[in-house]
C-alpha positions as CSV (number, residue, x, y, z in Angstrom):
1,X,111.7,72.4,93.0
2,X,111.4,70.5,89.8
3,X,114.2,71.2,87.4
4,X,116.0,69.7,84.4
5,X,119.4,68.1,84.9
6,X,121.1,71.0,83.1
7,X,119.2,73.8,84.9
8,X,120.4,75.6,88.0
9,X,118.4,75.3,91.2
10,X,117.2,78.6,92.4
11,X,116.6,78.8,96.2
12,X,115.4,82.0,97.8
13,X,114.2,81.0,101.2
14,X,115.6,82.0,104.5
15,X,114.3,81.7,108.0
16,X,115.3,82.6,111.6
17,X,115.0,80.2,114.5
18,X,114.3,82.2,117.6
19,X,111.7,83.9,119.8
20,X,108.8,85.8,118.2
21,X,106.6,88.2,120.2
22,X,103.5,89.9,118.8
23,X,102.6,93.4,120.1
24,X,99.1,94.0,118.8
25,X,98.8,97.3,120.6
26,X,102.0,98.7,119.1
27,X,101.4,96.8,115.8
28,X,105.0,95.4,115.9
29,X,106.5,92.0,115.4
30,X,109.6,91.4,117.6
31,X,112.2,88.8,116.7
32,X,114.7,88.0,119.5
33,X,117.2,85.4,120.7
34,X,118.2,84.3,117.2
35,X,120.3,81.2,116.9
36,X,123.7,81.5,115.3
37,X,122.8,79.0,112.6
38,X,120.1,80.7,110.5
39,X,119.1,79.0,107.3
40,X,120.0,80.9,104.2
41,X,118.4,78.5,101.8
42,X,115.3,76.2,101.6
43,X,117.2,73.1,102.4
44,X,115.9,70.4,102.1
45,X,112.5,72.1,101.6
46,X,113.1,73.6,98.2
47,X,109.9,71.9,97.0
48,X,106.9,73.6,95.5
49,X,104.9,72.6,98.6
50,X,107.5,74.4,100.7
51,X,107.3,77.6,98.6
52,X,103.5,77.5,98.5
53,X,103.2,77.3,102.3
54,X,105.4,80.3,102.7
55,X,103.6,82.4,100.1
56,X,100.2,81.3,101.5
57,X,101.3,82.2,105.1
58,X,101.9,85.9,104.2
59,X,98.8,86.2,101.9
60,X,96.5,84.9,104.6
61,X,97.3,87.6,107.1
62,X,94.8,90.4,107.4
63,X,93.9,93.3,109.7
64,X,91.7,91.0,111.9
65,X,94.3,88.3,112.3
66,X,94.8,87.2,115.9
67,X,98.0,87.3,117.8
68,X,98.3,83.5,117.5
69,X,97.9,83.7,113.7
70,X,100.6,86.5,113.5
71,X,102.8,84.4,115.8
72,X,102.6,81.3,113.6
73,X,103.3,83.2,110.3
74,X,106.1,85.3,111.8
75,X,107.7,82.1,113.2
76,X,107.5,80.5,109.8
77,X,108.8,83.3,107.7
78,X,111.2,85.2,110.0
79,X,111.9,88.9,109.4
80,X,110.8,90.1,106.0
81,X,112.4,93.6,105.8
82,X,115.6,93.3,107.8
83,X,118.8,92.6,106.0
84,X,119.8,89.1,106.9
85,X,122.3,89.2,109.8
86,X,124.4,86.4,108.3
87,X,125.3,88.8,105.5
88,X,127.1,90.9,108.1
89,X,125.1,94.0,107.1
90,X,122.8,94.0,110.1
91,X,123.2,92.5,113.5
92,X,121.5,93.2,116.8
93,X,119.9,91.1,119.5
94,X,116.3,92.2,118.7
95,X,114.6,93.0,115.4
96,X,111.3,94.9,115.1
97,X,109.1,95.1,112.1
98,X,105.8,96.9,111.5
99,X,102.7,94.8,111.1
100,X,101.3,97.4,108.7
101,X,104.4,96.8,106.5
102,X,103.7,93.1,106.5
103,X,100.1,93.6,105.6
104,X,101.1,96.0,102.8
105,X,103.6,93.3,101.5
106,X,100.8,90.7,101.5
107,X,98.5,93.1,99.5
108,X,101.3,93.7,97.0
109,X,102.1,90.0,96.7
110,X,98.4,89.2,96.2
111,X,98.3,91.9,93.5
112,X,101.3,90.4,91.7
113,X,99.6,86.9,91.8
114,X,96.4,88.3,90.4
115,X,98.5,89.8,87.5
116,X,100.2,86.5,87.0
117,X,96.9,84.7,86.8
118,X,95.6,87.3,84.4
119,X,98.6,86.8,82.2
120,X,97.4,83.3,81.4
121,X,94.4,84.7,79.5
122,X,95.7,88.2,78.5
123,X,95.9,88.8,74.7
124,X,99.4,89.4,73.3
125,X,97.8,91.2,70.3
126,X,98.3,95.0,70.2
127,X,95.2,97.1,71.2
128,X,93.3,98.7,68.4
129,X,93.2,102.5,68.1
130,X,89.7,102.6,69.5
131,X,90.7,100.4,72.5
132,X,93.8,102.6,73.2
133,X,91.6,105.7,73.2
134,X,89.1,104.1,75.6
135,X,92.0,103.1,77.9
136,X,93.3,106.7,77.8
137,X,89.9,108.1,78.8
138,X,89.6,105.6,81.6
139,X,93.0,106.7,82.9
140,X,92.0,110.3,82.7
141,X,88.8,109.6,84.6
142,X,90.7,107.6,87.2
143,X,93.0,110.6,87.7
144,X,90.0,112.6,88.8
145,X,89.0,114.5,85.6
146,X,85.3,115.3,85.1
147,X,84.9,114.1,81.5
148,X,81.4,115.6,81.2
149,X,82.8,119.0,81.9
150,X,85.4,118.8,79.1
151,X,85.0,119.3,75.4
152,X,85.6,116.3,73.2
153,X,88.8,118.0,71.9
154,X,90.0,118.7,75.5
155,X,89.3,115.1,76.6
156,X,91.2,113.7,73.6
157,X,94.3,115.9,74.3
158,X,94.4,115.2,78.1
159,X,93.8,111.5,77.6
160,X,96.9,111.2,75.5
161,X,99.0,111.1,78.6
162,X,97.2,107.9,79.6
163,X,96.9,106.3,76.2
164,X,99.1,103.2,75.6
165,X,101.7,103.2,72.8
166,X,100.7,101.7,69.4
167,X,102.5,98.4,70.0
168,X,101.0,98.0,73.6
169,X,98.9,95.0,74.4
170,X,97.0,93.6,77.4
171,X,99.7,91.0,78.0
172,X,102.4,93.5,77.8
173,X,100.7,95.8,80.3
174,X,100.4,92.9,82.8
175,X,104.0,91.9,82.3
176,X,105.1,95.5,83.0
177,X,103.0,95.6,86.2
178,X,104.7,92.4,87.4
179,X,108.1,93.7,86.6
180,X,107.5,97.0,88.4
181,X,106.5,95.1,91.5
182,X,109.5,92.9,91.5
183,X,111.8,95.8,90.9
184,X,110.2,97.8,93.8
185,X,111.1,95.0,96.3
186,X,114.7,94.8,95.1
187,X,115.2,98.6,94.9
188,X,113.7,99.5,98.2
189,X,117.1,99.2,99.9
190,X,120.6,98.7,98.5
191,X,120.4,94.9,98.0
192,X,122.5,92.2,96.6
193,X,121.6,88.9,94.9
194,X,124.6,86.6,95.7
195,X,125.1,83.4,93.7
196,X,126.6,80.6,95.7
197,X,127.2,76.9,95.0
198,X,125.5,74.6,97.4
199,X,128.2,72.1,98.4
200,X,125.5,69.4,99.0
201,X,123.9,69.5,95.6
202,X,126.5,71.4,93.6
203,X,123.6,73.6,92.3
204,X,123.8,77.4,92.0
205,X,121.7,79.1,94.6
206,X,120.7,82.7,94.8
207,X,120.9,84.3,98.2
208,X,118.8,87.4,98.8
209,X,119.0,89.8,101.7
210,X,115.3,90.2,102.7
211,X,112.5,87.8,103.3
212,X,110.1,89.7,101.1
213,X,112.6,89.3,98.2
214,X,112.7,85.6,98.8
215,X,108.9,85.3,98.7
216,X,108.9,87.3,95.4
217,X,111.4,84.9,93.9
218,X,109.4,81.9,95.2
219,X,106.4,83.2,93.4
220,X,108.3,83.4,90.1
221,X,109.5,79.8,90.7
222,X,106.0,78.5,91.4
223,X,104.5,80.0,88.2
224,X,107.5,78.8,86.2
225,X,106.9,75.2,87.4
226,X,103.1,75.2,87.4
227,X,101.0,77.6,85.3
228,X,97.7,76.3,86.6
229,X,97.8,76.9,90.4
230,X,97.1,80.3,91.9
231,X,96.5,81.6,95.4
232,X,92.8,82.3,96.0
233,X,90.8,83.0,99.1
234,X,88.5,80.2,100.3
235,X,85.0,80.5,99.1
236,X,83.4,79.7,102.5
237,X,81.9,82.7,104.2
238,X,84.0,83.5,107.3
239,X,87.2,81.7,106.1
240,X,90.0,84.1,105.4
241,X,92.6,81.4,104.4
242,X,94.3,81.8,101.0
243,X,95.7,78.7,99.3
244,X,96.9,77.7,95.9
245,X,94.0,76.3,93.9
246,X,93.6,74.8,90.4
247,X,90.8,75.0,87.9
248,X,87.4,75.6,89.5
249,X,88.4,74.7,93.0
250,X,86.9,77.3,95.4
251,X,87.6,76.0,98.9
252,X,90.8,75.6,101.0
253,X,89.8,72.2,102.4
254,X,87.2,69.5,102.3
255,X,86.0,70.7,105.7
256,X,85.3,74.2,104.3
257,X,83.6,72.7,101.2
258,X,81.2,70.7,103.4
259,X,80.6,73.7,105.7
260,X,79.7,75.9,102.7
261,X,77.4,73.2,101.5
262,X,75.6,73.2,104.9
263,X,75.4,77.0,104.9
264,X,73.7,77.0,101.5
265,X,71.3,74.3,102.6
266,X,70.3,76.2,105.8
267,X,69.9,79.4,103.7
268,X,67.5,77.7,101.3
269,X,65.5,76.2,104.2
270,X,65.3,79.7,105.8
271,X,64.2,81.3,102.5
272,X,61.4,78.7,102.2
273,X,60.3,79.4,105.7
274,X,61.0,75.9,107.0
């Protein structure tokens, strides 16, 4: 992580070295035979590249991921929702976590990153009265109301519950959404954020108790250090990999870029009847 001399280093990574088994039928990840020396911090890998690889690993999982893909990601990240055994709050020879819970975490983390990216272009100016009223009507419709069946007066009154405050703005709404997501990960269980001093670097490090909390803090660190790179799915048809990309980059690798180019060429030839 890049930091000024006077700033505190924030490390939020932890991993577990041990055996990982994937039960696709039962949709369960099983962690067993953990070593006594688990890593609480990202040492020495507290770099942006280290954080990105871990965030990318979770984001790239999907319902069609193979057992080998699950195995690689689970081995890299360790348990995401089990309180860390070294905190003396949880200890047993085998840990089981739901694959559905991991997929949901990936979706939530992807949503947070889409909000972070949107924040770079969101306007900080307060919405106009007309914009606020339109947002209220959209919220009412999303809630299931049949707007055509309501009178104009009824629509206006019901929409008030979904209308932003006078000072609200697009940027403020995005920030609120990001904050709510972060809070949900830290409030799901009684959790502690423990500040410790790394004896090797003399920097202050924050220890969290769950892997998903670590990934959330990694995301905050990444956007603080680089406001131009965001996780996006590769643009090649059939590739499900998600990597951090800058600017107009659309592909996860040169190989995928060339493959997409070949796909477009073959499609044009087929359309021309060649």
